[in-house]
N, C-alpha and C positions, 0 to 999 in steps of 0.2 A: 504494500500500500504506500503510495507516495504522499509526502507531506504537502501541506498547503503552500509552503514556500517554493517547493520544487515545481508545483503546478504553475505558480505565478511566474517563476523565472522562465519556464518553458513557453508560456503564453507571450512573454515579452519578446523572446527570440523569434517566435513564429509570426509576430505581428498581428495577432488576432484582435478582435474588437476590445477584449478585456485589457489589452496592453495600452490602449489609448486613454481609457478612463481609470478611475480608482476601483480596484476590486474590493468592495466593501465586505464581501463574505470572507475573504482571506484575513482582513484586519479583524473581523469579528471573531473568527476562530483563534487568531493569535491572542486577542484580548482574553478570550475564555481560557486559553491555556495558561496565560500569565496570571489570571485570577486564581486558577486552581493550584498553580505552583509558583508563588511569587519569588522574585529573585532574593538572594541572600542579602543580609545587611552589608556585608563587605562589598558586594557588587554595586549596591545602591550608592554607598559612600564613594566608591571609585568613580562612578559616573558623575556624581555631584562634584567631586574634586576636579575632574577634568573640565567640567563646565565652568567652575569657579576660576581655574587657571586660565582658560580661554577668555573669560570676561575681564580678568585682571590684565592680561596682555593687551586686550583691545582697549581698555581704559588707559593704560600707560602709553600706548601708541597714539591715542587721540589727544592726550594732554601734553606729552613731551614731543611727539612727532617721530617720524621715521628717520634714523640716522643716515647721513649721506654716504657713510662708508659701507652700508649694507645695500645701497641701491646699485643695481647692475647698470653699467654703462653700455650703450649700444656700440658694438664692435663692428667696424667697417671691414668687410671682406674685400681684399684687393681683387680687382677684376683682371682676368687673364685674357688677353686679346689674341 
C-alpha cells in the first residue's frame, strides 16, 4: 500500500489535475496522522529553534545591513574571438 505522500509526488510528476491544485485529502490524512502520533518534544523544540535562528538572522540583516565583503561581484568572462 502506498502512502499519501508517494501518491502526491507521483501525481506531480505525471502532471495530473491534482498537481495543479492543492490536494486537500493528502493534507487531511497527514493532519490525522500527526494528531494520532504527535511529534516528540525534542523535534518541536528543534523546529522552533530553527525558526527563531532564521528570524534573528533576518532581523540582524534588516537592521545592520548586508556586508559588502559577502556580496558577490559580477565577474566578467573574457571573450575569445
